[in-house]
KEKE-3310 file (N, C-alpha, C; in steps of 0.2 Angstrom, whole numbers, plus 5000, padded with zeros to 4 digits):
npx = (4940:4928:4928:4931:4929:4918:4920:4932:4930:4925:4913:4899:4901:4890:4882:4890:4888:4876:4876:4884:4877:4866:4873:4879:4893:4904:4909:4903:4891:4884:4882:4878:4864:4847:4839:4827:4827:4840:4833:4824:4831:4840:4831:4830:4829:4825:4835:4845:4850:4854:4865:4873:4876:4884:4894:4901:4904:4913:4922:4926:4929:4941:4945:4954:4971:4984:5000:5010:5006:5007:5019:5026:5019:5026:5038:5038:5036:5043:5059:5057:5047:5050:5055:5071:5082:5095:5103:5114:5114:5103:5094:5097:5093:5079:5077:5078:5073:5060:5046:5032:5014:5012:5013:5026:5034:5043:5050:5055:5064:5064:5074:5083:5083:5071:5063:5073:5076:5064:5064:5076:5069:5060:5068:5072:5061:5057:5068:5076:5072:5084:5094:5091:5079:5061:5054:5043:5029:5028:5017:5016:5012:5013:5013:5018:5025:5039:5045:5056:5061:5074:5082:5080:5084:5097:5101:5098:5106:5120:5119:5117:5124:5129:5117:5108:5114:5111:5100:5087:5084:5084:5073:5063:5063:5059:5046:5038:5035:5021:5018:5006:4997:4990:4979:4972:4965:4953:4954:4964:4959:4949:4954:4961:4951:4948:4959:4961:4961:4971:4982:4983:4982:4993:5004:5008:5021:5024:5019:5019:5017:5020:5021:5011:5008:5008:4996:4987:4989:4989:4983:4991:5003:5018:5033:5046:5058:5053:5042:5050:5057:5055:5053:5043:5031:5027:5017:5006:5011:5012:4999:4993:5000:4995:4982:4983:4987:4976:4967:4972:4970:4956:4954:4961:4953:4943:4942:4955:4957:4948:4957:4969:4964:4961:4972:4980:4973:4976:4989:4989:4980:4984:4999:5009:5023:5019:5025:5026:5030:5032:5031:5040:5035:5034:5034:5017:5021:5033:5044:5042:5053:5064:5077:5087:5093:5105:5103:5114:5125:5135:5128:5119:5106:5102:5087:5084:5070:5065:5056:5055:5044:5034:5023:5006:5002:4997:4987:4989:5002:5001:4995:5005:5017:5030:5042:5053:5066:5074:5087:5098:5114:5124:5131:5132:5120:5108:5100:5087:5079:5065:5052:5048:5041:5050:5062:5075:5077:5088:5101:5110:5123:5121:5123:5119:5121:5126:5120:5110:5103:5117:5123:5137:5151:5152:5150:5143:5128:5120:5104:5097:5086:5070:5063:5055:5058:5063:5079:5088:5100:5104:5109:5104:5090:5089:5093:5083:5067:5056:5048:5035:5025)
npy = (5006:5007:5018:5013:5012:5007:5003:4997:4985:4968:4965:4962:4971:4977:4978:4986:4998:5002:5005:5015:5024:5027:5035:5028:5025:5021:5009:5011:5018:5008:4999:5006:5009:5004:4988:4989:5001:5000:4992:4999:5009:5003:4995:4980:4962:4956:4945:4947:4959:4956:4948:4958:4967:4956:4953:4967:4968:4958:4963:4976:4972:4962:4944:4936:4934:4921:4924:4918:4916:4931:4934:4926:4932:4945:4942:4938:4950:4963:4969:4964:4971:4983:5000:5004:5016:5018:5022:5016:5013:5018:5009:4998:4999:5000:4988:4986:4998:5011:5006:4995:4997:5007:5023:5035:5046:5061:5074:5092:5107:5119:5120:5108:5096:5089:5089:5086:5072:5066:5068:5060:5046:5047:5044:5032:5023:5024:5018:5005:4989:4979:4988:4990:4996:4999:5002:5008:5022:5036:5045:5063:5073:5091:5102:5114:5118:5115:5104:5101:5098:5097:5096:5085:5077:5080:5073:5060:5058:5060:5049:5038:5035:5027:5023:5034:5043:5039:5049:5043:5035:5046:5052:5044:5042:5054:5056:5046:5052:5058:5073:5083:5097:5102:5115:5117:5110:5103:5101:5092:5080:5077:5073:5061:5053:5048:5041:5028:5020:5027:5023:5010:5009:5016:5011:5012:5015:5022:5035:5052:5065:5081:5097:5089:5096:5108:5110:5108:5120:5132:5144:5147:5151:5159:5167:5160:5167:5180:5180:5181:5193:5203:5207:5211:5208:5196:5190:5190:5184:5171:5170:5168:5155:5146:5146:5141:5128:5124:5124:5115:5103:5102:5100:5089:5079:5078:5080:5076:5063:5055:5058:5052:5039:5037:5038:5028:5016:5017:5015:5001:4992:4994:4991:5000:5012:5027:5042:5056:5074:5085:5099:5110:5116:5129:5123:5124:5126:5134:5149:5164:5172:5166:5166:5180:5196:5204:5219:5226:5220:5212:5198:5182:5178:5162:5154:5142:5135:5133:5122:5113:5105:5092:5098:5098:5090:5078:5068:5068:5063:5050:5043:5040:5027:5028:5040:5049:5062:5077:5085:5098:5098:5107:5111:5102:5091:5080:5065:5056:5041:5042:5035:5020:5004:4994:4997:5004:5019:5028:5037:5048:5056:5068:5075:5087:5085:5086:5072:5072:5067:5062:5051:5052:5045:5032:5030:5027:5035:5042:5045:5056:5062:5067:5059:5064:5078:5091:5096:5111:5123:5140:5147:5142:5143:5156:5159:5154:5159:5152:5143:5137:5144)
npz = (5013:5008:4999:4988:4970:4962:4947:4947:4954:4954:4944:4932:4916:4910:4922:4929:4920:4922:4937:4936:4928:4937:4947:4956:4964:4971:4983:4995:4992:4988:4998:5009:5006:5006:5003:4995:4990:4981:4972:4967:4960:4952:4945:4947:4951:4968:4971:4962:4966:4979:4975:4970:4980:4988:4981:4981:4993:4996:4988:4993:5006:5007:5009:5025:5024:5028:5036:5030:5016:5013:5016:5005:4995:4995:4993:4981:4973:4964:4968:4981:4986:4988:4984:4980:4985:4982:4991:5000:5015:5019:5012:5017:5032:5029:5025:5011:5003:4999:5006:4997:4996:5007:5017:5015:5023:5021:5030:5033:5033:5020:5006:5011:5004:5001:4989:4980:4985:4980:4966:4965:4967:4957:4946:4950:4951:4939:4931:4922:4924:4924:4929:4942:4944:4944:4932:4928:4928:4935:4946:4950:4961:4962:4971:4975:4964:4962:4955:4944:4928:4921:4932:4936:4925:4927:4939:4935:4924:4931:4941:4935:4922:4912:4907:4905:4897:4884:4874:4870:4880:4891:4886:4887:4900:4905:4898:4906:4919:4926:4928:4940:4944:4958:4963:4974:4991:4987:4974:4972:4981:4971:4961:4965:4965:4954:4950:4950:4937:4929:4936:4933:4918:4915:4921:4934:4946:4957:4969:4971:4983:4983:4990:5005:5014:5009:5002:5012:5020:5015:5018:5030:5026:5029:5033:5043:5047:5046:5054:5066:5066:5073:5091:5097:5091:5096:5104:5095:5085:5092:5097:5083:5079:5089:5084:5071:5075:5080:5071:5062:5068:5070:5057:5056:5062:5053:5037:5034:5039:5029:5018:5020:5022:5009:5002:5008:5005:4990:4990:4995:4990:4976:4977:4978:4982:4991:4992:5002:5006:5019:5028:5041:5056:5070:5087:5096:5110:5110:5110:5101:5100:5099:5093:5090:5085:5095:5103:5109:5104:5090:5088:5089:5100:5107:5111:5122:5122:5110:5099:5085:5074:5064:5051:5052:5061:5076:5071:5058:5058:5064:5054:5045:5038:5038:5043:5038:5043:5038:5044:5053:5062:5071:5059:5050:5039:5043:5039:5045:5052:5059:5061:5059:5056:5052:5055:5067:5076:5065:5061:5048:5040:5027:5011:4998:4981:4964:4961:4968:4984:4993:5004:5018:5021:5034:5047:5064:5071:5085:5093:5102:5115:5111:5097:5088:5087:5077:5073:5069:5064:5069:5058:5047:5049:5048:5035:5026:5021:5019:5028:5036:5049)
capx = (4939:4921:4927:4933:4926:4913:4922:4937:4927:4923:4905:4901:4900:4883:4879:4893:4888:4871:4875:4887:4872:4862:4876:4882:4901:4908:4906:4900:4885:4880:4882:4873:4857:4843:4838:4822:4829:4843:4829:4819:4836:4842:4827:4833:4826:4829:4839:4850:4853:4858:4873:4878:4878:4888:4901:4903:4906:4919:4928:4929:4932:4944:4945:4959:4977:4989:5006:5015:5005:5009:5027:5028:5017:5030:5045:5037:5036:5050:5063:5055:5041:5052:5058:5077:5083:5101:5107:5116:5113:5095:5090:5099:5089:5072:5076:5076:5070:5054:5040:5027:5009:5014:5014:5032:5034:5049:5048:5062:5063:5064:5081:5086:5084:5065:5060:5079:5076:5057:5067:5080:5065:5056:5072:5073:5055:5058:5074:5073:5074:5089:5098:5088:5075:5055:5053:5035:5027:5026:5013:5020:5007:5018:5008:5023:5029:5045:5046:5061:5063:5080:5086:5078:5088:5104:5102:5099:5113:5124:5119:5116:5128:5129:5109:5104:5119:5107:5094:5080:5082:5082:5066:5058:5062:5053:5037:5037:5033:5016:5015:5000:4998:4983:4979:4968:4964:4947:4955:4969:4955:4943:4960:4962:4944:4949:4966:4964:4961:4977:4987:4982:4984:5002:5008:5013:5025:5027:5015:5023:5014:5025:5021:5005:5007:5005:4989:4983:4990:4990:4982:4994:5010:5021:5040:5047:5062:5049:5040:5056:5061:5054:5050:5038:5025:5028:5011:5002:5014:5011:4991:4994:5003:4990:4975:4985:4987:4969:4963:4975:4967:4950:4954:4963:4947:4937:4945:4961:4955:4947:4962:4975:4962:4961:4980:4982:4969:4978:4995:4989:4978:4990:5005:5014:5024:5017:5029:5023:5033:5030:5034:5041:5032:5037:5027:5014:5024:5039:5042:5045:5058:5069:5084:5086:5100:5105:5104:5121:5132:5132:5127:5113:5103:5098:5082:5083:5063:5064:5055:5051:5041:5032:5016:4999:4999:4997:4983:4993:5009:4999:4993:5010:5019:5037:5044:5060:5067:5080:5088:5105:5116:5132:5134:5131:5114:5108:5094:5084:5073:5062:5047:5047:5039:5054:5069:5076:5080:5095:5104:5114:5125:5122:5124:5116:5126:5122:5118:5104:5106:5123:5127:5143:5154:5148:5149:5136:5127:5114:5099:5095:5080:5063:5067:5053:5060:5068:5086:5090:5105:5101:5111:5100:5084:5088:5095:5076:5062:5050:5045:5029:5025)
capy = (5001:5011:5022:5009:5013:5001:5002:4993:4978:4961:4965:4962:4977:4980:4980:4992:5005:5004:5008:5021:5028:5028:5038:5023:5024:5018:5004:5014:5019:5001:4995:5009:5009:4998:4984:4991:5007:4998:4987:5004:5013:4998:4989:4973:4958:4956:4942:4951:4966:4953:4947:4964:4967:4950:4955:4972:4967:4954:4966:4980:4969:4955:4940:4936:4929:4919:4927:4915:4919:4937:4932:4924:4936:4950:4940:4938:4957:4966:4971:4960:4974:4990:5004:5005:5024:5017:5025:5009:5013:5018:5003:4993:5001:4999:4981:4987:5004:5013:4999:4996:4997:5009:5029:5036:5054:5065:5081:5095:5115:5122:5119:5103:5092:5085:5087:5081:5065:5064:5066:5054:5042:5047:5042:5024:5020:5023:5015:4998:4984:4976:4993:4991:5000:4996:5001:5010:5027:5039:5051:5067:5080:5096:5109:5120:5120:5115:5099:5104:5091:5098:5095:5077:5073:5080:5068:5052:5056:5060:5043:5032:5039:5022:5022:5041:5045:5040:5053:5041:5034:5051:5054:5038:5044:5062:5055:5042:5055:5062:5080:5086:5105:5104:5121:5117:5103:5101:5098:5085:5076:5075:5069:5055:5049:5045:5038:5020:5018:5029:5018:5003:5010:5020:5005:5018:5012:5027:5041:5057:5071:5087:5093:5088:5102:5116:5109:5110:5125:5137:5150:5149:5154:5164:5164:5160:5173:5185:5180:5182:5198:5209:5202:5215:5205:5190:5189:5191:5177:5166:5168:5164:5149:5143:5145:5137:5122:5123:5122:5108:5098:5101:5097:5082:5076:5077:5079:5072:5056:5053:5058:5048:5032:5036:5036:5021:5011:5017:5011:4994:4990:4994:4988:5004:5016:5033:5047:5063:5079:5089:5105:5110:5121:5129:5120:5128:5129:5138:5156:5165:5176:5161:5168:5186:5199:5206:5226:5228:5216:5208:5191:5179:5176:5157:5152:5133:5131:5132:5115:5112:5098:5092:5102:5094:5087:5072:5064:5066:5059:5043:5039:5038:5022:5029:5046:5051:5068:5081:5091:5100:5099:5108:5113:5095:5089:5073:5060:5053:5038:5042:5032:5013:4997:4991:4999:5006:5025:5028:5044:5047:5062:5068:5081:5088:5086:5085:5065:5072:5067:5057:5050:5055:5040:5024:5031:5027:5041:5041:5051:5056:5065:5066:5057:5067:5084:5092:5101:5115:5127:5146:5151:5138:5146:5164:5158:5152:5163:5148:5138:5138:5143)
capz = (5009:5007:4994:4983:4964:4957:4940:4949:4955:4949:4942:4924:4912:4910:4928:4931:4917:4927:4942:4936:4926:4942:4951:4962:4960:4976:4987:5000:4989:4986:5004:5014:5004:5008:4996:4992:4987:4976:4967:4964:4956:4946:4941:4946:4956:4975:4971:4960:4973:4985:4972:4969:4988:4991:4977:4982:5000:4994:4985:4997:5011:5006:5014:5026:5022:5031:5037:5025:5011:5013:5015:4999:4990:4996:4991:4972:4970:4962:4974:4987:4989:4990:4979:4981:4985:4980:4996:5004:5023:5021:5010:5023:5037:5028:5021:5003:5001:5002:5004:4993:5002:5014:5016:5018:5024:5020:5034:5034:5031:5015:5006:5014:4999:5000:4982:4977:4986:4976:4960:4964:4967:4952:4942:4952:4949:4930:4928:4918:4931:4925:4931:4948:4945:4943:4925:4927:4928:4941:4946:4954:4962:4963:4975:4976:4957:4963:4950:4938:4924:4921:4938:4937:4921:4929:4944:4931:4921:4936:4945:4929:4916:4907:4904:4903:4891:4878:4874:4870:4887:4894:4884:4891:4907:4905:4897:4912:4925:4925:4935:4942:4948:4960:4966:4980:4993:4983:4967:4974:4981:4965:4956:4968:4963:4947:4950:4950:4931:4927:4940:4929:4911:4915:4925:4939:4951:4963:4968:4976:4985:4986:4998:5007:5019:5007:5001:5018:5024:5011:5021:5036:5024:5033:5032:5050:5048:5046:5062:5071:5065:5078:5095:5097:5088:5098:5106:5089:5081:5097:5095:5077:5079:5091:5079:5067:5077:5081:5064:5058:5071:5068:5049:5055:5064:5047:5031:5034:5040:5023:5013:5021:5020:5001:4999:5010:5000:4984:4992:4997:4983:4969:4978:4975:4987:4991:4996:5003:5009:5024:5030:5048:5060:5078:5091:5100:5118:5110:5109:5093:5100:5100:5090:5087:5085:5101:5101:5111:5100:5082:5089:5091:5107:5105:5116:5122:5121:5103:5097:5078:5073:5058:5051:5053:5069:5078:5067:5052:5059:5065:5048:5039:5041:5039:5044:5038:5044:5036:5050:5053:5068:5070:5053:5045:5038:5045:5037:5053:5050:5065:5063:5054:5058:5049:5056:5073:5073:5063:5059:5042:5037:5018:5008:4991:4975:4957:4960:4972:4990:4995:5012:5020:5027:5036:5055:5066:5076:5090:5092:5109:5117:5108:5090:5082:5087:5071:5075:5064:5067:5068:5053:5042:5051:5046:5028:5022:5022:5016:5032:5039:5055)
cpx = (4931:4921:4930:4929:4923:4916:4930:4936:4925:4917:4905:4900:4895:4881:4883:4892:4880:4871:4880:4882:4868:4866:4879:4887:4904:4904:4901:4891:4880:4877:4877:4866:4852:4842:4833:4824:4834:4839:4825:4825:4839:4836:4828:4828:4829:4835:4847:4853:4856:4866:4876:4881:4883:4894:4903:4907:4913:4924:4931:4932:4935:4946:4953:4965:4982:4996:5011:5013:5007:5016:5028:5027:5022:5037:5044:5037:5043:5053:5061:5050:5044:5056:5065:5079:5091:5106:5108:5113:5106:5091:5091:5095:5081:5072:5075:5075:5063:5049:5035:5021:5009:5015:5022:5032:5041:5048:5054:5059:5066:5072:5085:5086:5076:5063:5067:5079:5069:5060:5071:5074:5062:5061:5072:5068:5055:5062:5072:5077:5080:5096:5096:5083:5067:5051:5046:5036:5027:5022:5015:5015:5013:5014:5011:5026:5036:5048:5051:5063:5071:5085:5086:5084:5097:5107:5102:5105:5119:5125:5119:5119:5127:5121:5108:5109:5116:5101:5088:5079:5079:5074:5061:5057:5057:5045:5035:5034:5028:5015:5008:5002:4991:4983:4975:4967:4958:4949:4960:4963:4951:4949:4962:4956:4944:4955:4967:4965:4968:4983:4988:4986:4992:5005:5013:5015:5026:5022:5019:5018:5019:5024:5013:5004:5005:4999:4985:4984:4992:4989:4985:5001:5012:5030:5042:5052:5059:5045:5044:5059:5061:5051:5044:5030:5025:5022:5006:5004:5011:5003:4991:4995:4997:4984:4977:4985:4979:4966:4966:4971:4961:4950:4956:4958:4942:4940:4951:4961:4952:4952:4968:4971:4962:4969:4983:4978:4972:4986:4995:4986:4980:4998:5010:5018:5022:5022:5027:5029:5029:5033:5037:5037:5035:5031:5024:5016:5031:5037:5045:5050:5064:5076:5083:5093:5099:5106:5112:5126:5129:5132:5122:5113:5100:5092:5081:5076:5062:5062:5052:5050:5038:5026:5012:4997:4999:4992:4986:4999:5007:4997:4999:5013:5028:5039:5051:5061:5074:5081:5097:5107:5123:5135:5133:5123:5114:5101:5092:5078:5070:5056:5048:5046:5044:5061:5070:5077:5087:5095:5110:5116:5125:5122:5121:5121:5122:5119:5112:5107:5111:5123:5134:5146:5149:5148:5143:5135:5121:5110:5097:5089:5074:5065:5063:5054:5066:5074:5087:5095:5103:5104:5106:5093:5084:5092:5088:5071:5054:5047:5041:5029:5019)
cpy = (5005:5015:5019:5009:5007:4999:4997:4986:4972:4960:4967:4969:4980:4983:4986:4999:5006:5008:5014:5026:5031:5033:5034:5022:5022:5012:5006:5016:5013:4999:4999:5011:5002:4994:4986:4997:5005:4994:4993:5007:5009:4994:4983:4969:4959:4951:4944:4956:4962:4950:4953:4967:4963:4952:4960:4971:4963:4957:4973:4978:4963:4952:4939:4933:4928:4924:4924:4917:4926:4938:4932:4928:4943:4948:4938:4945:4960:4970:4969:4966:4981:4993:5007:5013:5023:5021:5019:5008:5013:5012:4998:4994:4999:4993:4980:4993:5007:5007:5000:4996:5001:5017:5032:5044:5057:5072:5084:5102:5115:5121:5114:5098:5086:5084:5085:5074:5064:5063:5061:5047:5040:5043:5034:5020:5019:5019:5007:4993:4981:4981:4994:4994:4997:4997:5003:5017:5030:5045:5055:5074:5087:5102:5114:5122:5120:5109:5103:5099:5092:5096:5088:5075:5074:5075:5061:5052:5056:5051:5036:5035:5034:5022:5028:5045:5044:5043:5050:5037:5039:5054:5050:5041:5051:5059:5049:5044:5059:5067:5083:5093:5106:5111:5122:5111:5101:5097:5093:5080:5073:5071:5062:5050:5045:5042:5031:5017:5021:5024:5012:5004:5013:5015:5010:5013:5015:5033:5045:5063:5076:5093:5093:5095:5109:5115:5111:5115:5131:5145:5151:5151:5160:5164:5165:5166:5179:5187:5183:5188:5204:5205:5207:5212:5197:5187:5187:5184:5171:5163:5164:5157:5144:5141:5140:5129:5119:5120:5117:5103:5097:5099:5089:5076:5074:5075:5075:5065:5052:5054:5054:5041:5030:5034:5031:5016:5011:5012:5002:4990:4988:4992:4993:5009:5023:5037:5053:5067:5082:5095:5106:5116:5122:5127:5125:5130:5131:5145:5159:5172:5171:5163:5175:5190:5203:5215:5228:5225:5213:5201:5188:5177:5171:5155:5144:5130:5132:5124:5115:5106:5098:5094:5096:5091:5080:5067:5063:5061:5052:5039:5038:5032:5022:5036:5047:5060:5071:5086:5093:5100:5100:5110:5107:5093:5081:5070:5056:5048:5037:5038:5026:5007:4992:4991:5004:5014:5025:5035:5044:5054:5063:5075:5082:5090:5085:5078:5067:5070:5060:5056:5050:5049:5035:5026:5030:5033:5039:5047:5051:5061:5064:5064:5061:5075:5086:5098:5105:5121:5134:5150:5148:5142:5152:5165:5156:5157:5159:5144:5140:5138:5139)
cpz = (5005:5000:4988:4976:4961:4951:4941:4952:4952:4948:4935:4922:4911:4916:4930:4926:4921:4931:4942:4932:4932:4947:4957:4960:4964:4980:4993:4998:4989:4995:5009:5011:5006:5002:4992:4987:4979:4970:4963:4958:4951:4943:4941:4953:4962:4975:4968:4963:4977:4982:4972:4976:4989:4988:4979:4990:5001:4992:4989:5003:5011:5011:5019:5023:5027:5032:5031:5018:5008:5012:5008:4994:4990:4992:4983:4969:4969:4968:4980:4991:4992:4984:4982:4980:4982:4985:5001:5011:5023:5018:5015:5028:5036:5024:5016:5000:5004:5002:5000:4999:5006:5011:5019:5018:5024:5025:5033:5032:5023:5014:5006:5010:4999:4994:4978:4978:4981:4969:4959:4963:4961:4946:4943:4950:4941:4927:4927:4924:4930:4927:4939:4949:4943:4936:4923:4927:4935:4941:4952:4956:4965:4965:4975:4970:4958:4959:4944:4934:4922:4926:4937:4931:4923:4935:4940:4927:4925:4940:4941:4923:4911:4904:4901:4899:4884:4878:4875:4875:4892:4893:4887:4898:4909:4904:4903:4917:4924:4931:4935:4946:4952:4965:4972:4982:4989:4976:4967:4975:4975:4961:4959:4967:4958:4945:4949:4942:4927:4930:4936:4922:4910:4918:4930:4945:4958:4963:4973:4978:4988:4986:4999:5012:5016:5003:5006:5022:5021:5015:5027:5034:5027:5034:5041:5051:5049:5053:5067:5070:5069:5083:5099:5095:5091:5101:5101:5085:5086:5095:5088:5076:5083:5087:5074:5069:5078:5076:5061:5063:5071:5061:5050:5057:5059:5041:5030:5034:5033:5018:5014:5021:5013:4998:5001:5005:4993:4984:4991:4991:4976:4971:4977:4982:4986:4995:4996:5007:5014:5025:5037:5051:5067:5082:5095:5107:5117:5108:5102:5094:5102:5098:5087:5088:5093:5101:5103:5108:5095:5085:5090:5097:5105:5112:5116:5121:5114:5101:5090:5077:5066:5058:5051:5058:5069:5072:5061:5052:5061:5060:5043:5043:5042:5040:5043:5038:5042:5042:5048:5060:5068:5064:5047:5046:5040:5041:5043:5050:5057:5067:5057:5059:5056:5051:5065:5071:5072:5060:5054:5040:5030:5017:5001:4987:4969:4957:4964:4980:4991:5003:5012:5025:5029:5043:5057:5072:5080:5091:5100:5111:5112:5100:5085:5082:5080:5073:5069:5067:5064:5061:5046:5043:5047:5038:5023:5026:5019:5021:5035:5046:5059)
residu = (UNK:UNK:UNK:UNK:UNK:UNK:UNK:UNK:UNK:UNK:UNK:UNK:UNK:UNK:UNK:UNK:UNK:UNK:UNK:UNK:UNK:UNK:UNK:UNK:UNK:UNK:UNK:UNK:UNK:UNK:UNK:UNK:UNK:UNK:UNK:UNK:UNK:UNK:UNK:UNK:UNK:UNK:UNK:UNK:UNK:UNK:UNK:UNK:UNK:UNK:UNK:UNK:UNK:UNK:UNK:UNK:UNK:UNK:UNK:UNK:UNK:UNK:UNK:UNK:UNK:UNK:UNK:UNK:UNK:UNK:UNK:UNK:UNK:UNK:UNK:UNK:UNK:UNK:UNK:UNK:UNK:UNK:UNK:UNK:UNK:UNK:UNK:UNK:UNK:UNK:UNK:UNK:UNK:UNK:UNK:UNK:UNK:UNK:UNK:UNK:UNK:UNK:UNK:UNK:UNK:UNK:UNK:UNK:UNK:UNK:UNK:UNK:UNK:UNK:UNK:UNK:UNK:UNK:UNK:UNK:UNK:UNK:UNK:UNK:UNK:UNK:UNK:UNK:UNK:UNK:UNK:UNK:UNK:UNK:UNK:UNK:UNK:UNK:UNK:UNK:UNK:UNK:UNK:UNK:UNK:UNK:UNK:UNK:UNK:UNK:UNK:UNK:UNK:UNK:UNK:UNK:UNK:UNK:UNK:UNK:UNK:UNK:UNK:UNK:UNK:UNK:UNK:UNK:UNK:UNK:UNK:UNK:UNK:UNK:UNK:UNK:UNK:UNK:UNK:UNK:UNK:UNK:UNK:UNK:UNK:UNK:UNK:UNK:UNK:UNK:UNK:UNK:UNK:UNK:UNK:UNK:UNK:UNK:UNK:UNK:UNK:UNK:UNK:UNK:UNK:UNK:UNK:UNK:UNK:UNK:UNK:UNK:UNK:UNK:UNK:UNK:UNK:UNK:UNK:UNK:UNK:UNK:UNK:UNK:UNK:UNK:UNK:UNK:UNK:UNK:UNK:UNK:UNK:UNK:UNK:UNK:UNK:UNK:UNK:UNK:UNK:UNK:UNK:UNK:UNK:UNK:UNK:UNK:UNK:UNK:UNK:UNK:UNK:UNK:UNK:UNK:UNK:UNK:UNK:UNK:UNK:UNK:UNK:UNK:UNK:UNK:UNK:UNK:UNK:UNK:UNK:UNK:UNK:UNK:UNK:UNK:UNK:UNK:UNK:UNK:UNK:UNK:UNK:UNK:UNK:UNK:UNK:UNK:UNK:UNK:UNK:UNK:UNK:UNK:UNK:UNK:UNK:UNK:UNK:UNK:UNK:UNK:UNK:UNK:UNK:UNK:UNK:UNK:UNK:UNK:UNK:UNK:UNK:UNK:UNK:UNK:UNK:UNK:UNK:UNK:UNK:UNK:UNK:UNK:UNK:UNK:UNK:UNK:UNK:UNK:UNK:UNK:UNK:UNK:UNK:UNK:UNK:UNK:UNK:UNK:UNK:UNK:UNK:UNK:UNK:UNK:UNK:UNK:UNK:UNK:UNK:UNK:UNK:UNK:UNK:UNK:UNK:UNK:UNK:UNK:UNK:UNK:UNK:UNK:UNK:UNK:UNK:UNK:UNK:UNK:UNK:UNK:UNK:UNK:UNK:UNK:UNK:UNK:UNK:UNK:UNK:UNK:UNK:UNK:UNK:UNK:UNK:UNK:UNK)
# end
């Protein structure tokens, strides 16, 4: 809460203008300065300075509330505090859908439907309330330039033809999605600093970052299929993978903490769901010769030591409230709710259609072994050249 902006606090307007003019923009700027320094900066008496500190402390650190008060507040929210996915089994498992006030991560390899799910949720958030939506705006950070308005319109018209056959409703949907293209991590962080007013003015009901890994790992971009093309490069590739993991850990111990705390503050303070997508990487204890062509036969040699996991490491993994994994086993794709305070681990087969992601059947599937491990068929691996090492 230390990063909360002064402009969003319960201070009178003249005082807020003075603080802004003196470069005091956040709660931390007020609370970390001695009273005497604030008196000199603001040219105010000590009693007034103490009032400012007291009010800032209250706004930055809100008082406790009982469990009953929290329960009643959640029940009074739209959708009981959830953005429905309109995927029946997923909404059932998550007690209503993507929860407000939390960070939900969708992780999976390229081409498995992460952006498709984001576009579906854009439609659901902007959809009128009478049709099960939130009737709000969406902020969409598109760091990989994968947002496609035409595809979003196709999903909207396929899922809700009775609503979006009307071109005026389709136009309203398009104007409700605010797309940003941050080209660097610094640019993304700077935009977060000024986001509070936009969330209020535009009645934002969903914030999407697609993808967080692209912002943090641009310098590590290398296709997995290229890394596996030649076994003679294994030592170099393993060394590179280990270096990536070390750098990601170093980043996670510094800037990532600030980034996730800012996202969490926005989610909690404005009671909106935040959805982030993440990429996969090869675990540092896996060999890069996992799958390659046999010189003597046109067959694939599979190494059981292959371990795929979410990028960005454990520091990031602990910061998200819900982790949804997209994977494939035996040629079938599955959506796995791997981490959630609301649900046990559940696995659901799905396919990507003109409606976005669609679940297949109502069969129950169990998940053995490490639930955070990401399973991917060899054919899918070699069919993609965009995954992160």
